[in-house]
C-alpha positions in Angstrom: -132.2 188.7 -17.9 -130.2 185.6 -17.5 -127.3 184.7 -15.3 -124.3 182.7 -16.5 -125.5 179.7 -14.3 -129.2 179.8 -15.7 -127.4 179.8 -19.0 -125.2 177.5 -18.2 -128.1 174.9 -16.7 -129.9 175.5 -20.3 -126.5 174.5 -21.9 -125.7 171.6 -20.3 -129.2 170.0 -21.0 -128.5 169.8 -24.5 -124.9 169.6 -24.2 -123.9 166.8 -22.1 -126.2 163.9 -23.8 -123.7 164.0 -26.2 -120.9 163.7 -24.6 -118.4 161.3 -22.2 -119.0 161.4 -18.6 -115.5 162.3 -18.3 -116.1 164.8 -20.4 -118.9 166.2 -18.6 -116.5 166.2 -15.6 -114.2 168.7 -17.1 -117.0 170.9 -17.7 -118.4 170.4 -14.2 -115.0 171.5 -13.0 -114.7 174.5 -15.4 -117.9 175.7 -14.4 -117.0 175.4 -10.6 -114.0 177.6 -11.5 -116.1 180.4 -12.8 -117.9 180.6 -9.8 -117.4 184.5 -9.3 -119.8 184.3 -13.2 -122.3 182.6 -11.8 -124.6 185.5 -10.6 -123.8 188.0 -12.7 -126.5 188.5 -15.8 -124.4 187.4 -18.5 -125.0 190.3 -20.7 -122.9 192.4 -18.1 -120.0 189.5 -18.3 -116.8 191.2 -19.9 -113.7 190.1 -20.8 -111.3 191.6 -18.3 -114.4 189.5 -16.0 -113.2 185.8 -17.1 -109.5 187.3 -17.5 -109.2 188.2 -13.6 -110.0 184.0 -13.0 -107.6 183.0 -15.4 -105.0 185.0 -14.0 -105.7 183.3 -10.3 -106.6 179.5 -11.9 -104.4 176.8 -10.8 -103.6 174.5 -13.4 -101.2 174.8 -16.3 -101.8 175.8 -19.8 -104.4 172.9 -20.5 -106.5 173.4 -17.7 -106.6 177.4 -18.8 -107.3 176.3 -22.7 -110.2 174.3 -21.4 -112.0 177.0 -19.5 -111.7 179.2 -21.9 -113.0 176.4 -23.9 -115.8 176.3 -22.3 -116.7 180.0 -21.9 -116.7 180.0 -25.4 -119.3 177.1 -25.7 -121.3 179.2 -23.5 -121.4 182.7 -24.8 -121.8 180.9 -28.2 -125.2 179.1 -26.9 -126.0 182.6 -25.0 -125.6 184.3 -28.6 -127.7 181.6 -30.7 -130.7 181.7 -28.6 -130.5 186.0 -28.5 -129.5 186.3 -24.7 -126.4 188.1 -25.6 -125.4 189.7 -29.0 -121.7 189.4 -28.7 -118.8 186.5 -27.7 -116.7 188.2 -24.9 -115.1 184.8 -24.4 -113.0 185.2 -27.3 -111.0 188.2 -26.2 -110.0 186.4 -23.0 -106.2 185.4 -23.0 -104.9 182.5 -21.5 -102.2 183.1 -19.0 -99.5 180.7 -19.6 -97.7 180.0 -23.0 -98.6 177.2 -25.0 -96.2 174.4 -24.1 -96.1 173.3 -27.6 -94.4 176.1 -28.8 -91.1 174.8 -27.5 -90.4 171.7 -29.2 -88.1 169.2 -28.9 -87.2 166.3 -31.1 -88.8 162.6 -29.1 -86.0 160.0 -28.5 -86.5 156.7 -30.3 -86.4 155.3 -26.7 -89.3 157.5 -25.6 -91.1 156.5 -29.3 -90.7 153.2 -28.3 -92.3 153.3 -24.9 -95.0 155.2 -26.0 -96.1 152.4 -28.5 -95.6 150.1 -25.8 -98.0 151.9 -23.7 -100.4 152.1 -26.8 -100.5 148.5 -27.2 -101.0 147.8 -23.4 -104.5 149.9 -24.6 -103.1 153.7 -22.9 -105.5 156.0 -25.0 -103.4 158.8 -23.6 -100.6 157.5 -25.7 -102.8 157.6 -28.5 -103.1 161.5 -28.2 -99.6 161.9 -27.9 -98.5 160.4 -31.1 -101.3 162.7 -33.1 -99.6 165.8 -31.3 -96.1 163.7 -32.6 -97.2 163.0 -36.5 -99.4 166.1 -36.9 -97.1 168.6 -35.6 -100.2 170.1 -33.6 -100.3 171.7 -30.3 -102.9 171.1 -27.6 -104.9 174.1 -28.3 -105.4 173.4 -31.7 -106.0 170.0 -31.3 -109.1 170.8 -28.9 -110.5 173.1 -31.1 -110.8 170.2 -34.4 -113.9 169.7 -35.0 -115.3 166.0 -36.8 -116.4 167.8 -39.5 -112.8 168.5 -40.3 -111.7 165.3 -40.3 -111.4 163.5 -43.5 -110.7 160.0 -43.3 -110.5 158.9 -46.8 -108.2 161.8 -48.1 -106.3 161.4 -44.7 -106.1 164.7 -43.6 -107.3 167.4 -41.0 -107.9 171.1 -41.1 -106.8 173.2 -37.6 -104.5 175.6 -36.6 -104.8 178.6 -34.4 -101.5 180.3 -33.8 -101.1 182.5 -36.8 -103.0 183.2 -39.8 -101.1 181.5 -42.1 -101.3 178.6 -39.9 -105.1 178.7 -39.2 -107.1 176.4 -41.2 -104.0 174.3 -42.7 -104.7 171.0 -44.2 -102.4 168.4 -42.3 -101.6 164.8 -44.0 -103.0 162.1 -41.4 -99.9 159.5 -41.2 -101.3 155.8 -41.7 -100.1 154.8 -38.2 -102.3 157.2 -36.3 -104.8 156.3 -38.7 -106.4 153.5 -36.3 -106.5 156.4 -33.3 -108.3 159.1 -35.2 -110.9 156.5 -36.6 -111.5 155.5 -32.7 -112.3 159.5 -31.6 -114.6 159.9 -34.2 -116.5 157.1 -32.8 -116.8 158.9 -29.8 -119.9 160.7 -28.9 -119.4 165.0 -29.3 -118.8 167.0 -32.2 -115.3 168.0 -31.3 -112.4 165.1 -31.9 -111.1 165.2 -28.5 -113.8 166.1 -25.9 -111.6 167.0 -22.9 -108.2 167.1 -21.8 -107.5 165.8 -18.4 -105.4 167.2 -15.8 -102.2 166.2 -15.2 
């Protein structure tokens, strides 16, 4: 039976050619943070093993979300290849609260600063604008796949937090369409392949 590290190498061979170098670095970091799982047989890994890592990992909500996303992809790959029967990564709880749950209005001055940054070529500022105009949380935007984006209809299907919030149709304001179009041209199946550590 394959170890976690062996499954990672198999998944990596298929996944890495489809994503950016920064995306690869993000997954390499997540793998490094999963060191206690490396030599375990993946069929023996349970949610509590991953949650022990989650409770001690350095980094905030975005780092934790990326780690859970990474585990989910490794377990999904293992299921698709009949190595395991169940994706225990689905049951892992993220330690820190989603910062998006506490929302404050952005001031006109800050909005102007963001637009100025975008004009200067800051793509991170574009992502912030997508948050603002869609109302999505970081974890939600990370989960959006390109197949759930309809540029012609100007909608995005996404949402996680509650049953009512899942798979909702989110209108795309015309001012963020160019940012969405740029992301759609990037390699990979997700709209956003990685969130950088701050």
